[in-house]
C-alpha positions in Angstrom: -16.1 -18.1 -6.0 -17.5 -16.2 -2.9 -14.5 -17.2 -0.9 -12.0 -16.0 -3.5 -13.9 -12.7 -4.0 -14.1 -12.3 -0.2 -10.4 -12.7 0.1 -9.7 -10.1 -2.6 -12.0 -7.6 -1.0 -10.5 -8.1 2.5 -7.0 -7.7 1.1 -7.7 -4.2 -0.3 -9.6 -3.0 2.8 -7.4 -0.6 3.8 -1.0 -3.9 2.5 21.0 -12.2 4.7 19.3 -15.4 5.5 17.6 -17.1 2.5 14.9 -19.6 2.9 12.1 -20.1 0.5 13.0 -19.3 -3.1 10.8 -19.4 -6.2 12.1 -19.7 -9.8 15.5 -18.7 -8.5 17.6 -17.4 -11.4 20.5 -15.4 -10.2 23.7 -14.7 -12.1 26.2 -12.4 -10.5 29.6 -11.4 -11.9 32.6 -11.0 -9.6 32.0 -7.2 -9.5 28.3 -7.4 -9.2 27.9 -5.7 -12.6 25.5 -8.1 -14.3 22.7 -9.6 -12.2 19.6 -11.5 -13.3 17.2 -12.2 -10.5 13.7 -13.7 -10.3 13.5 -14.9 -6.7 12.0 -14.9 -3.3 14.2 -14.0 -0.4 13.4 -14.4 3.3 15.6 -12.0 5.3 15.0 -11.7 9.0 13.0 -8.5 9.6 11.7 -7.5 13.0 12.5 -10.9 14.5 10.7 -13.0 11.9 11.3 -14.1 8.3 9.6 -11.8 5.8 9.2 -12.5 2.1 10.7 -10.2 -0.5 10.4 -10.8 -4.2 12.9 -9.3 -6.6 12.5 -9.2 -10.4 15.2 -7.7 -12.6 17.4 -8.3 -15.6 20.0 -5.6 -15.0 21.6 -4.6 -11.7 22.1 -1.1 -13.0 18.3 -0.4 -13.0 16.9 1.6 -10.1 15.0 -0.3 -7.5 11.3 0.3 -6.9 9.8 -1.2 -3.8 6.0 -1.5 -3.5 4.3 -1.1 -0.1 1.0 -3.0 -0.2 -2.3 -1.7 0.9 -4.3 -3.4 3.6 -3.1 -3.8 6.3 -2.8 -7.6 6.0 -2.8 -7.7 2.2 -0.3 -8.7 -0.5 0.3 -7.3 -4.0 2.7 -10.1 -4.9 0.4 -12.5 -6.8 -1.1 -9.9 -9.1 2.1 -7.8 -9.5 2.7 -8.7 -13.1 -0.6 -7.0 -14.1 0.7 -3.6 -13.1 4.5 -3.9 -13.3 5.0 -5.5 -16.8 5.9 -2.1 -18.3 7.8 -0.9 -15.2 10.2 -3.8 -15.4 11.7 -2.3 -18.5 13.1 0.6 -16.3 13.1 -0.7 -12.8 14.2 -3.6 -10.6 10.7 -4.4 -9.1 10.5 -5.5 -5.4 7.4 -6.8 -3.7 7.3 -7.3 0.0 4.7 -9.2 2.0 4.4 -7.5 5.4 4.1 -9.3 8.7 0.9 -11.3 9.0 0.2 -11.0 5.3 0.6 -13.2 2.2 3.7 -15.4 2.0 5.2 -14.0 5.1 2.2 -15.2 7.1 2.6 -18.6 5.5 6.2 -18.8 6.8 5.5 -17.4 10.3 3.0 -15.2 12.1 4.0 -12.2 14.2 4.7 -13.3 17.7 3.2 -10.0 19.0 0.1 -8.0 18.0 1.2 -5.9 15.0 1.4 -2.2 15.5 2.0 0.8 13.2 5.3 1.5 15.0 6.5 -2.1 14.6 5.7 -2.2 10.9 7.4 1.2 10.3 10.5 -0.4 11.8 10.0 -3.4 9.5 9.9 -1.1 6.5 13.1 0.6 7.4 14.8 -2.8 7.8 13.5 -4.0 4.4 14.8 -0.9 2.6 18.2 -1.3 4.4 18.3 -4.9 3.3 17.6 -4.0 -0.3 20.1 -1.2 -0.5 22.8 -3.6 0.7 21.7 -6.7 -1.2 21.2 -4.8 -4.5 24.2 -2.5 -4.1 22.1 0.7 -4.2 22.7 4.2 -2.6 18.9 4.9 -2.6 15.7 3.3 -3.9 12.3 4.5 -5.2 9.4 3.8 -2.9 5.7 3.4 -3.7 2.9 3.2 -1.1 -0.6 2.0 -2.0 -3.4 3.1 0.4 -2.4 1.8 3.8 1.2 1.4 2.5 1.5 5.1 2.7 1.4 4.9 6.5 4.7 3.1 6.2 5.9 5.1 3.2 5.4 8.6 4.7 7.2 7.4 7.9 10.3 6.7 5.7 9.8 10.0 3.8 9.7 11.9 7.1 12.5 10.0 9.0 14.8 8.5 6.4 14.6 10.6 3.2 18.3 9.9 2.6 17.2 6.4 1.6 14.9 7.5 -1.2 15.3 9.0 -4.7 11.6 9.8 -4.6 8.3 8.6 -3.2 5.1 7.7 -5.0 1.9 8.1 -2.9 -0.9 6.2 -4.5 -4.4 6.9 -3.0 -2.7 7.7 0.2 -3.9 7.7 3.8 -3.7 11.4 4.7 -6.3 12.2 7.3 -8.2 8.9 7.6 -10.6 10.1 10.4 -11.8 12.8 8.1 -12.0 10.5 5.1 -14.1 8.0 7.0 -16.5 10.7 8.1 -16.9 12.0 4.5 -17.3 8.4 3.3 -20.1 7.8 5.8 -22.0 10.9 4.7 -21.7 9.8 1.0 -23.0 6.3 1.8 -25.9 7.6 3.9 -27.0 9.8 1.0 -26.5 7.1 -1.6 -28.5 4.5 0.4 -31.2 6.8 1.8 -33.9 4.6 0.2 -32.3 1.3 1.3 -33.8 0.5 4.7 -31.2 -2.1 5.7 -28.3 0.1 4.6 -29.7 3.2 6.3 -30.2 1.3 9.6 -26.7 -0.2 9.6 -25.0 3.0 8.6 -26.9 5.0 11.2 -25.4 2.8 13.9 -21.8 3.5 12.8 -19.6 5.4 15.3 -16.6 7.5 14.2 -14.1 7.2 15.7 -14.9 3.5 15.6 -15.9 1.9 18.9 -16.4 -1.7 17.8 -15.3 -3.7 14.8 -18.8 -3.6 13.3 -18.4 0.2 12.8 -15.7 -0.3 10.1 -17.5 -3.4 8.8 -20.7 -1.6 8.0 -18.9 1.2 6.2 -16.8 -1.2 4.1 -19.8 -3.5 3.5 -21.9 -0.7 1.9 -18.9 0.9 0.1 -18.2 -2.4 -1.6 -21.9 -2.9 -2.3 -22.0 0.5 -3.9 -19.1 -0.6 -6.1 -21.1 -3.7 -7.3 -19.9 -6.4 -4.9 -23.2 -7.8 -3.9 -21.7 -10.8 -2.1 -20.7 -8.5 0.8 -24.2 -9.0 2.2 -23.4 -12.7 2.9 -22.6 -14.1 6.3 -19.3 -15.4 4.9 -18.2 -11.9 4.2 -19.0 -10.7 7.6 -17.3 -13.6 9.3 -14.2 -13.1 7.2 -14.1 -9.4 7.9 -14.5 -9.8 11.6 -11.7 -12.4 11.5 -9.5 -9.9 9.8 -10.5 -7.4 12.5 -9.1 -9.6 15.3 -5.6 -8.8 14.0 -5.9 -5.5 12.2 -8.6 -3.3 13.8 -6.1 -2.1 16.5 -3.8 -1.1 13.7 -6.5 0.7 11.8 -7.5 2.5 14.9 -4.0 3.8 15.1 -4.2 4.9 11.5 -7.3 6.9 12.3 -5.1 9.2 14.5 -2.8 10.1 11.5 -3.3 13.6 10.3 -0.4 14.5 7.9 -1.5 18.1 7.3 -0.8 18.8 11.0 2.3 16.6 11.5 4.2 16.5 8.2 4.2 19.9 6.4 7.6 19.6 4.8 9.6 16.7 3.4 13.1 16.4 2.1 12.7 14.2 -0.9 10.6 14.4 -4.1 7.0 13.2 -3.6 4.4 12.4 -6.4 0.8 11.9 -5.6 -1.4 9.5 -7.6 -5.2 9.9 -6.9 -8.2 8.2 -8.4 -10.9 10.8 -9.3 -13.6 8.4 -8.0 -11.8 7.3 -4.8 -14.1 7.9 -1.8 -12.2 5.5 0.5 -9.3 7.8 0.9 -10.7 11.2 0.0 -9.3 12.6 -3.2 -10.2 16.1 -2.0 -8.2 15.7 1.2 -5.2 14.5 -0.8 -5.4 17.4 -3.2 -5.5 19.9 -0.3 -2.5 18.2 1.4 -0.6 18.3 -1.8 -1.1 22.0 -2.2 0.2 22.8 1.3 3.1 20.3 1.4 6.6 21.7 0.9 9.0 19.4 -1.0 12.1 19.7 -3.2 9.9 18.4 -6.1 6.2 17.4 -6.1 3.4 16.7 -8.5 -0.1 15.3 -8.5 -1.6 13.0 -11.1 -5.3 12.6 -11.4 -6.6 9.3 -12.8 -10.0 10.0 -14.3 -11.1 6.4 -14.6 -9.9 5.1 -11.2 -11.3 4.6 -7.8 -9.2 3.4 -4.9 -7.2 0.9 -6.9 -5.4 2.9 -9.6 -2.9 0.1 -10.4 -5.8 -2.2 -11.2 -8.2 0.4 -12.8 -5.6 2.0 -15.1 -2.5 -0.2 -15.0 -0.9 1.1 -18.3 -1.3 4.8 -17.4 -0.2 4.1 -13.9 3.1 2.6 -15.1 3.8 5.0 -17.9 3.3 7.9 -15.5 5.9 6.5 -13.1 8.3 6.0 -16.1 7.7 9.5 -17.3 8.6 10.9 -13.8 11.8 8.9 -13.9 12.7 10.3 -17.3 12.1 13.9 -16.4 13.5 13.8 -12.9 16.6 11.7 -13.0 18.4 11.5 -9.7 21.7 13.3 -9.3 24.8 11.2 -9.9 
């Protein structure tokens, strides 16, 4: 039980060649008018096979690609919990990024992952989907870390997108981590162990234990008491071997300074109780950002995982946006 819970927590820390296929049901007419797909595809992306899962019953439906949080996580196995309503309106696509989920099971990255490398992967995945599913553009959704990749596409390739959904986004993570540390120190001021460990945290992070102590006490505050176990620490530091260099790059991202105007519609989804990626920072960025269309939706009963905390409202909000902001023909 501890191992399973540990894996789940680590995965939300911060996520044509065909190979493996699962429940492959594909019916295509000669003119690609009627398509039924429930399959895994493994196109070559960035020099390795990367797993893309497509679920649809109508090729005319718009495509919605999810960019998982993490880094190093997968949304694929739990996707039905927060896409069961969305499938009525969209072709749903899940992608396991390099060194995550089923892509890691197929092959590991031959080089140390970097933000730049994974941004290029994202562009290639979208290009693959546009060609494979005969689309002009797609809808894109980033969850937490996935917004690092998503906003790269918004900034550099807006022509590929109908619109972008930024869910609990990474906006200015250095400031978010600093605010989080202050909140945790106040919350645990009467806890001797927590106070001592949090007092030793350096921001910007100098060693892997800096991020570990912040996440340990954040998750403990959320009721995950098993994070005090040695198994959790060992697992976290193992994750850090691959991903702390990437997260250190993320700490340099400051969108209010670098991305003040975008050329596609952007919709922000924020959990009122999210302290991992500061809700206040996201609200302030939303106010200053110039976009053709934009809106911000506050989820009163959510923390950092809106799609798990309020899955029905999460999906219905996306569908309502689609109804009221149909793309131009």
